[in-house]
C-alpha positions in Angstrom: -8.0 116.2 93.2 -5.3 113.6 93.4 -2.3 114.3 95.7 0.9 115.2 94.1 3.6 112.4 94.2 6.2 112.9 97.1 9.4 114.2 95.5 11.5 114.7 98.6 15.1 113.5 98.6 14.4 110.7 101.0 11.8 109.3 98.7 13.8 109.7 95.6 17.1 108.6 97.0 16.4 104.6 96.1 16.0 105.7 92.8 18.6 108.0 92.1 21.2 105.8 93.3 20.6 103.7 90.2 18.8 106.1 88.0 21.6 108.8 87.9 24.3 105.9 87.0 21.9 104.2 84.6 21.3 107.9 82.8 25.1 108.1 82.0 25.1 104.7 80.5 21.9 105.3 78.4 23.1 108.9 77.5 26.4 106.9 76.1 24.3 104.7 74.0 22.1 107.3 72.4 25.5 109.5 71.8 26.9 106.6 70.0 23.7 106.1 68.1 23.9 109.5 67.0 27.5 109.7 66.1 28.0 106.9 63.5 27.1 104.3 65.7 30.1 105.3 68.0 32.3 103.1 65.6 35.3 105.8 65.5 37.8 105.0 68.0 38.0 108.8 68.9 34.4 108.3 69.8 34.0 105.2 71.9 37.4 105.4 73.7 36.1 108.6 75.8 33.0 106.9 76.4 35.0 104.2 77.8 36.7 106.5 80.1 33.3 107.8 81.1 32.0 104.5 81.6 35.0 103.4 84.1 34.4 106.9 85.9 30.8 105.7 86.2 31.6 102.5 87.5 34.2 103.6 90.0 32.0 106.2 91.4 29.1 103.6 91.7 31.2 101.2 93.2 32.8 103.5 95.8 29.7 105.4 96.6 26.8 103.3 96.0 28.0 99.9 96.1 30.6 100.5 99.2 33.0 98.3 97.6 31.0 95.4 97.1 29.2 93.8 94.1 25.7 92.8 94.7 25.5 90.0 92.2 23.5 86.9 91.8 25.4 83.6 91.3 24.6 83.6 87.6 25.3 87.3 87.2 28.7 87.0 89.3 29.6 84.0 86.8 28.6 85.9 83.7 30.9 89.0 85.1 33.7 86.4 85.8 33.6 84.7 82.5 33.3 88.1 80.7 36.5 89.2 82.6 38.1 86.3 81.7 37.3 86.9 77.7 38.7 90.6 78.2 41.9 89.0 79.7 42.3 86.5 77.1 41.5 89.2 74.5 44.5 91.3 76.0 46.8 88.2 76.1 46.3 87.5 72.4 48.2 90.7 71.7 51.2 88.4 72.3 50.4 86.6 69.2 48.5 88.8 67.2 50.3 89.7 64.1 49.2 93.4 64.7 49.2 94.1 68.4 47.6 97.7 67.8 44.5 96.4 66.5 44.5 93.9 69.3 44.9 96.4 71.7 42.0 98.6 70.3 39.6 95.5 70.2 40.4 94.4 73.8 39.6 97.9 74.9 36.4 97.9 73.1 35.7 94.4 74.9 36.8 96.1 78.0 34.3 99.0 77.6 31.4 96.5 77.0 32.4 94.8 80.1 32.4 97.9 82.1 28.6 98.5 80.9 27.5 95.3 81.4 29.0 95.1 85.2 27.9 98.6 86.0 24.0 97.8 84.9 24.2 94.5 86.5 25.4 95.9 89.9 23.1 98.7 90.3 20.5 98.7 92.9 17.5 98.9 90.4 14.1 99.4 91.2 11.2 99.1 88.8 10.7 103.0 88.4 14.5 103.2 87.4 14.4 100.4 84.9 11.2 102.0 83.2 13.0 105.2 83.1 16.2 103.8 81.4 14.2 102.0 79.2 11.9 105.2 78.1 15.1 107.3 77.8 16.7 105.0 75.4 13.4 103.9 73.3 12.4 107.9 73.4 15.9 109.1 72.4 16.5 106.8 69.5 12.6 107.5 68.4 13.5 111.1 68.3 16.7 110.4 66.1 14.6 108.6 63.9 11.5 111.3 64.1 14.3 113.9 62.9 15.5 111.7 60.0 11.9 111.1 59.1 11.2 114.9 58.9 14.3 115.6 57.0 13.2 113.0 54.3 9.7 114.6 54.3 11.1 118.2 53.8 13.9 116.9 51.7 16.6 118.8 53.8 19.9 117.6 53.0 18.8 114.3 52.0 22.0 113.0 50.3 24.0 112.9 53.2 21.6 110.4 54.9 21.8 107.9 52.0 24.5 105.5 50.6 23.8 103.9 46.9 20.3 104.7 47.6 20.1 103.1 51.1 19.5 105.0 54.4 23.0 105.1 56.3 22.2 107.5 59.0 22.4 107.9 62.1 25.3 105.0 62.6 27.1 105.4 59.2 26.7 101.7 58.2 23.3 100.6 56.5 22.9 97.2 58.3 23.5 98.7 61.9 21.0 101.2 61.1 18.6 98.7 60.4 19.3 96.9 63.6 19.2 100.2 65.9 15.6 100.9 64.6 14.8 97.2 65.2 15.7 97.4 68.5 13.8 100.5 69.2 10.6 99.3 67.7 10.8 96.1 69.7 11.4 98.2 73.1 8.8 100.7 72.2 6.1 98.1 71.5 7.0 96.0 74.6 6.6 99.4 76.6 3.6 100.6 75.1 1.6 97.4 76.2 2.2 98.7 79.7 -1.1 99.9 80.9 0.1 101.9 83.8 1.7 104.5 81.4 -0.1 107.7 80.5 -1.9 107.3 77.4 0.1 109.7 75.4 3.1 108.3 76.2 2.0 104.9 75.2 0.8 106.7 72.0 4.2 108.2 71.6 5.9 104.8 72.0 3.8 103.5 69.3 4.5 106.2 66.9 8.5 105.8 67.7 7.8 102.4 66.8 6.2 103.1 63.6 8.7 105.6 62.6 11.8 103.2 63.4 10.2 100.2 61.5 9.6 102.5 58.6 13.1 103.6 58.3 14.5 100.0 59.0 12.4 99.4 56.0 14.0 102.1 53.7 17.5 100.7 54.8 16.8 97.5 52.7 19.1 95.1 54.6 19.1 91.8 53.4 20.2 90.4 56.7 17.3 92.4 58.5 14.8 90.9 55.9 16.0 87.4 56.5 16.5 87.5 60.3 13.2 89.4 61.1 10.8 86.6 61.2 13.2 85.0 63.6 13.7 87.9 65.5 9.7 88.8 66.0 9.5 85.1 66.9 12.0 84.9 69.5 10.9 88.4 71.1 7.3 87.0 71.3 8.7 84.0 72.9 10.5 86.3 75.5 8.0 88.9 76.4 5.1 88.2 79.1 1.5 88.7 78.4 2.0 88.3 74.4 -1.6 89.2 73.6 -1.1 92.6 74.9 2.2 92.9 73.3 1.2 91.7 69.8 -1.9 94.1 70.3 0.6 97.0 70.7 2.4 95.9 67.8 -0.5 96.1 65.1 -0.3 99.8 64.5 3.6 99.8 64.1 3.4 97.0 61.5 0.1 98.6 59.5 1.9 102.0 59.6 5.0 100.5 57.6 3.2 98.5 55.4 0.9 101.0 54.0 3.9 103.2 52.1 6.2 100.3 52.1 6.1 100.7 48.0 7.3 104.5 48.2 10.1 103.6 51.0 11.5 100.8 48.5 11.1 103.2 45.7 13.9 105.4 47.0 16.5 102.9 46.4 16.1 103.5 42.5 16.9 107.0 42.6 18.7 108.2 39.4 18.9 111.1 36.9 15.0 110.9 36.1 14.0 110.6 39.3 16.4 112.3 42.1 17.1 110.9 45.5 15.4 114.1 46.9 12.1 113.7 45.3 11.7 110.0 46.1 12.4 110.8 49.6 10.0 113.4 49.9 7.5 111.0 48.1 8.1 108.5 50.6 8.7 110.8 53.8 5.6 112.9 53.5 2.9 109.9 54.0 5.2 107.8 56.1 5.2 110.8 58.5 1.6 111.5 58.3 0.9 107.8 59.0 2.9 108.2 62.3 1.1 111.2 63.3 -2.1 109.4 62.8 -0.5 106.4 64.6 0.4 108.7 67.8 -3.3 109.8 68.0 -4.8 106.1 67.5 -2.7 104.8 69.9 -3.2 107.4 72.7 -6.9 106.8 72.1 -6.6 103.2 72.2 -4.3 103.6 75.4 -6.8 105.6 77.0 -9.7 103.3 76.4 -7.5 100.3 77.5 -7.0 102.3 80.8 -10.8 103.3 81.4 -11.9 99.9 80.8 -12.1 98.2 84.0 -14.2 95.0 82.8 -13.5 91.3 83.7 -10.4 90.0 81.6 -10.9 87.8 78.7 -11.1 84.2 79.5 -9.0 81.7 78.2 -11.0 80.6 75.1 -11.6 84.6 74.3 -7.9 85.3 74.7 -7.1 82.2 72.4 -9.6 83.8 69.9 -8.1 87.1 69.8 -4.5 85.7 69.8 -5.5 83.8 66.6 -6.9 87.1 64.9 -3.7 88.9 66.0 -1.5 86.1 64.9 -3.2 85.9 61.4 -3.1 89.5 61.0 0.7 89.4 61.9 1.2 86.4 59.2 -0.7 88.3 56.7 1.6 91.3 57.1 4.6 89.1 56.9 3.3 87.6 53.6 2.5 91.0 52.4 5.7 92.5 53.0 7.4 89.4 51.5 5.3 89.3 48.2 6.2 93.3 47.9 9.7 92.5 48.4 10.0 89.4 46.3 7.5 91.2 43.5 5.2 88.3 43.8 7.8 85.4 43.6 9.1 84.3 46.8 10.3 81.0 46.2 12.4 82.4 43.0 13.4 85.3 45.1 14.9 82.8 48.0 16.6 80.4 45.3 18.3 83.7 43.8 19.4 84.7 47.0 21.2 81.7 48.1 22.9 81.4 44.7 24.0 84.7 45.2 25.3 84.4 48.4 27.2 81.2 47.5 28.7 82.4 44.5 28.8 86.1 45.1 27.7 87.1 41.9 26.2 90.7 41.8 22.7 90.9 40.1 20.7 94.1 40.8 17.2 94.5 40.8 14.3 96.8 41.7 15.3 97.0 45.1 18.1 96.1 47.0 16.2 93.3 48.7 15.9 92.0 45.4 19.7 92.3 44.3 21.8 89.4 44.6 25.5 88.7 45.5 27.4 88.9 49.0 30.9 88.3 50.1 29.6 87.0 53.4 30.4 83.3 51.9 33.9 84.0 51.5 34.3 85.9 54.7 33.0 82.9 56.5 35.1 80.7 54.6 38.4 82.6 55.5 37.3 82.9 59.2 37.0 79.3 59.6 40.1 78.6 57.8 41.7 81.0 60.5 40.1 79.2 63.5 41.6 75.9 61.8 44.9 76.9 61.5 44.9 78.7 65.0 42.5 76.8 67.2 43.3 77.9 70.5 43.7 81.6 70.6 43.0 82.6 67.2 44.5 85.2 65.1 44.4 87.7 67.9 41.9 90.3 68.5 40.8 92.5 65.7 43.1 90.9 63.3 41.0 89.4 60.7 41.3 92.0 58.2 45.3 91.5 57.2 44.4 87.8 57.0 41.7 88.1 54.8 43.6 90.2 52.4 46.0 87.1 51.9 43.5 84.6 52.0 40.5 86.3 50.4 39.1 85.5 46.8 36.5 88.6 46.5 37.6 92.1 45.8 36.4 93.4 49.1 38.6 94.2 52.0 36.8 93.4 55.0 38.2 94.1 58.7 35.6 91.7 60.2 34.0 88.4 59.8 30.5 89.7 59.4 29.3 86.9 62.1 29.4 87.0 66.0 30.1 83.3 66.4 33.1 83.3 63.9 34.4 86.4 65.2 34.5 84.7 68.4 36.5 81.6 66.8 38.8 83.6 64.5 39.9 86.3 66.7 40.2 84.5 70.0 40.0 80.9 69.2 38.2 78.3 70.9 39.2 79.6 74.7 37.4 83.1 73.5 34.2 81.4 72.2 33.7 79.3 75.3 34.4 82.3 77.8 32.1 84.6 75.8 29.7 81.9 75.2 29.3 81.0 79.0 29.2 84.4 79.9 25.9 84.7 77.5 24.3 81.7 79.2 25.0 82.7 82.5 23.8 86.4 82.1 20.6 85.1 80.1 20.2 82.3 83.1 20.1 85.6 85.4 17.8 87.3 83.2 15.3 84.5 83.0 15.3 84.1 86.5 14.0 87.4 86.9 11.5 87.2 84.6 10.3 83.6 85.9 10.0 84.6 89.5 9.1 88.4 89.1 5.6 90.0 89.4 3.9 90.8 86.1 5.5 94.3 85.9 8.9 92.8 86.5 8.5 90.1 84.0 7.4 92.9 81.4 10.4 95.2 82.2 12.8 92.2 82.0 11.1 91.5 78.6 11.7 95.0 77.4 15.5 94.5 78.4 16.1 91.9 76.2 14.9 93.0 73.2 18.3 94.5 72.1 20.0 91.3 72.9 17.5 89.4 70.5 18.4 91.7 67.7 21.9 92.0 68.7 22.5 88.0 68.7 20.3 86.9 65.9 21.0 89.8 63.1 24.7 89.8 64.6 25.1 86.4 63.6 25.1 87.7 59.9 26.9 90.7 60.4 29.5 92.9 62.3 27.5 94.4 65.2 30.1 93.8 68.0 32.4 96.7 66.7 29.1 99.0 66.9 28.8 100.5 70.5 25.5 101.8 69.8 24.3 98.1 69.0 26.4 96.2 71.7 26.0 98.6 74.2 22.2 98.4 74.7 22.3 94.6 74.1 24.7 93.7 76.6 23.9 96.5 79.2 20.5 96.0 79.2 21.3 91.9 79.6 23.0 93.0 82.5 20.2 95.3 83.9 17.7 92.4 83.5 19.5 89.9 85.9 20.7 93.1 88.2 16.7 93.9 88.6 15.9 90.4 89.9 19.0 90.8 92.6 17.6 94.1 93.6 13.9 92.9 94.0 15.1 89.8 95.9 14.1 87.5 93.0 17.7 86.5 92.4 19.5 86.6 95.9 23.0 87.9 96.3 25.8 85.1 95.3 27.2 85.5 99.3 23.8 84.8 100.6 22.2 81.5 100.6 18.6 80.6 100.5 17.5 78.3 103.3 14.7 75.8 102.5 11.2 76.3 103.6 10.4 73.8 106.8 8.6 70.5 105.9 5.0 70.9 105.0 5.4 74.8 104.9 5.0 76.4 102.0 7.8 78.5 100.5 7.5 82.3 100.7 9.1 84.8 98.1 12.4 86.3 99.0 12.3 89.6 100.5 14.4 92.3 98.6 17.8 92.4 100.1 18.6 95.9 101.6 22.4 97.2 101.1 24.4 97.2 104.2 24.2 100.7 106.1 27.7 100.1 107.6 29.8 100.0 104.7 33.0 97.9 105.6 36.2 99.9 105.0 38.5 97.8 102.9 41.8 96.8 104.3 45.0 99.2 103.1 46.0 96.4 100.7 42.7 96.3 99.2 42.5 100.0 98.5 46.1 99.9 97.1 45.2 97.2 94.8 42.0 99.1 93.6 43.9 102.0 93.0 46.3 100.3 90.8 43.8 98.6 88.7 42.1 101.7 88.4 45.1 103.7 87.3 46.2 100.6 84.8 42.7 100.6 83.2 42.9 104.4 83.1 46.5 104.6 81.4 45.1 101.5 78.9 42.1 103.6 77.6 43.4 107.2 77.7 46.5 106.8 75.7 45.2 105.2 72.7 42.1 107.5 73.2 44.5 110.7 73.1 46.5 109.1 69.9 43.2 108.6 68.1 42.3 112.0 68.8 45.5 113.3 67.5 45.0 111.5 64.5 41.6 112.8 63.9 42.9 116.4 64.4 45.7 115.6 61.9 43.4 114.4 59.4 41.2 117.4 59.8 44.4 119.9 59.6 46.0 117.8 56.4 44.7 119.9 53.7 45.3 123.2 55.1 48.4 123.0 57.2 50.5 119.7 56.5 53.0 120.8 59.0 50.7 120.9 61.8 49.2 117.6 60.8 52.5 116.0 60.7 53.3 117.2 64.1 50.1 116.1 65.5 50.7 112.3 64.3 54.0 112.6 65.9 52.5 113.2 69.3 49.9 110.4 68.3 52.6 107.9 67.6 54.2 108.5 71.0 51.1 108.2 72.7 50.5 104.9 71.3 53.6 102.8 69.3 51.4 100.0 68.8 49.3 101.6 66.4 50.0 101.9 62.5 47.7 104.9 61.8 50.0 107.7 62.8 52.8 106.2 60.3 50.5 105.4 57.5 48.7 108.8 57.6 51.8 110.9 57.9 53.5 108.9 55.3 50.8 109.5 52.9 50.8 113.5 54.0 54.6 113.5 53.4 54.3 111.9 49.6 51.5 114.6 48.6 54.1 117.2 49.6 57.2 115.7 47.9 58.9 114.8 51.4 60.3 111.7 50.1 62.6 110.7 53.1 60.2 111.6 56.0 57.4 109.5 54.0 59.9 106.4 53.7 60.6 106.8 57.4 57.0 107.1 58.5 55.9 104.1 56.3 58.7 101.9 57.8 57.4 102.7 61.1 53.7 101.6 60.3 55.2 98.5 58.6 56.9 97.6 61.8 53.9 98.2 64.0 51.4 96.4 61.0 53.6 93.9 59.0 50.1 92.9 57.3 49.4 96.5 56.0 49.4 96.7 52.1 49.2 100.5 51.8 52.2 101.2 53.9 54.1 98.8 51.7 53.0 100.6 48.8 53.6 104.2 50.2 57.3 102.9 51.2 57.9 101.7 47.5 56.4 104.8 46.0 58.9 106.7 48.3 61.9 104.8 47.2 61.1 104.9 43.7 61.0 108.8 44.0 64.4 108.7 45.8 65.7 106.6 42.9 66.0 103.4 44.4 64.0 101.0 42.0 65.2 97.9 43.3 64.3 98.2 46.9 60.9 99.9 45.5 60.3 96.9 43.5 60.5 94.4 47.0 58.1 96.9 48.6 55.6 96.8 45.6 56.1 92.8 45.8 55.1 92.8 49.6 52.4 94.7 49.0 51.1 92.5 46.0 51.6 89.6 48.1 49.4 90.8 51.0 46.6 92.5 48.0 47.2 91.5 44.7 43.8 93.0 43.8 44.8 96.7 44.2 45.3 98.3 40.7 47.7 100.9 42.2 49.9 98.0 43.4 49.9 96.4 39.5 50.5 99.8 38.0 53.6 100.2 40.3 55.1 97.0 39.6 54.7 97.3 35.9 56.3 100.9 36.0 59.1 100.3 38.4 61.9 100.1 36.2 60.6 102.1 33.5 61.6 106.0 33.0 58.0 107.0 33.9 57.7 105.2 37.4 54.3 105.5 39.1 54.0 108.6 40.9 52.1 109.0 44.5 49.4 111.5 42.7 48.7 108.6 40.1 48.5 105.9 42.8 46.2 108.0 45.0 43.7 108.4 42.0 44.0 104.8 41.4 43.1 104.2 45.1 40.0 107.0 44.9 38.8 105.0 41.8 38.9 101.5 43.3 36.9 103.2 46.3 
């Protein structure tokens, strides 16, 4: 009988020092994933405060006031910190400082997660545990969604326009999240030392996630998936085992692909619920089969003690697996393009360049996108503001005046153009330098670590691969459920090397081996057992910095929370909602949200003077907000001031001439029946 593992506190302490903080960070990622991707400020702001508290506790209690970072990781933290500082500085030239503050706080959140997971005293067990919790957590979320599809339970709330939107609330980020989970599960499932049922469960989760990523029908996902797969197979070690682990999930997604794609065509004759059940039941059954088959193969892999394959044998097996993968890609491409892949690609490019909407049998075959114009305006913004950009998160109002589509994007839909348009060449170089330094630290871990370390490092980098490649075509920076794992696990990949002695800390110099003697691998560097007590000046500085960071996160969070509470109370108790919004405005005077929402509530309740006052406050915070100009004009019109109302409507039209409510207000401002707020709101609803 095998001896029981030693679970005594001295034995567990090295793992707990990294495991507990890592568990907090991964738990945040999973909470964000299950709650609209963490996009809502009232969600990610409290997560930022938790991350700050966790980092502070680790810095004081575990690291003893000293970050143990490799040279590359230290450089990465410094450059990321420089980017965050530059982001806050952009508030001074941003048209809307309130948005720049929110965007800078979001960047601070990512810096905290990256630095925390970089500096932890990792062990292989804690890294494996963190990855398993993340992969299993997202896999469980996906399995619950698949069960709901198979059972037809409240299916409409999971979809938007026939495409899966749950759990992140945004179609393309849902596809990216499940792709991240698929890759992490596949890499971990190739690890022989994991128990057979665990490996089988990882294979099943990978199958579920890949099926759900398919049913989303994201065209950005479709076109970037081959590149993601290619880069992933380059990044991971022992590619043959990883490719073998990928076969079952890929086949499991290809078998029901037609049914998965048909959900998009739901209508009166084929309601969404019926098509979801038609796709979900066989897909779920296939995933159960993937678990059983994966578990059996994992047990067989564990029991097999024969000699490893030779080079020629590995090449032959690898060729077969590569051919299976190519065949799978071709089969999926033919299914998506209805047997005409080249014509499909040509139509997609034409629709992308000209934004002509043409609808087909699936969203993959639909044509039309506003990204071409988004990117044009983003490059124009960089051309006009090359040094500092528009200011963090200030693209939305700029596009309203420069765009040519009927859309109202808040983001550039590209990570690279986001950096250039929002923070200029300075921000682009700072963040680009950060990525280079952080990837260098991770590459050293992968290059110099043992086989297990290389495998863990490869798994840690999978979210980053998806985030960088697919995120070049979309706005994933703003989704903490994607940016958190991508940047956090990137930091962990570099930090793992430092903890294991693969990448020595920045303060330690490596002495070259004497001439004629072979070099020996570096020994793990143990943290000092005698923590040095910082000087009083250092303690005071740390307290001040912590207080400033807490304040810069806490007050906007409390304000966003009050806005959320007011939104819920609006219908039943407008007086309480207005009171909450007054509190929100005091907590964050830079935000235009409290004034804009309070003005709308006042309009609906016939309080014209209060509405005008609130909209003026909102305009003062965000001069480029067309809705506040429209609301102010409606209030002026109701108060019998058509001249001032006309000026406000013209200001709204100058910002956004595509809104029918603005056009109608201008046409009727001097008539006996000027546009009322109720009529304006109905036009806005129709537009949405």
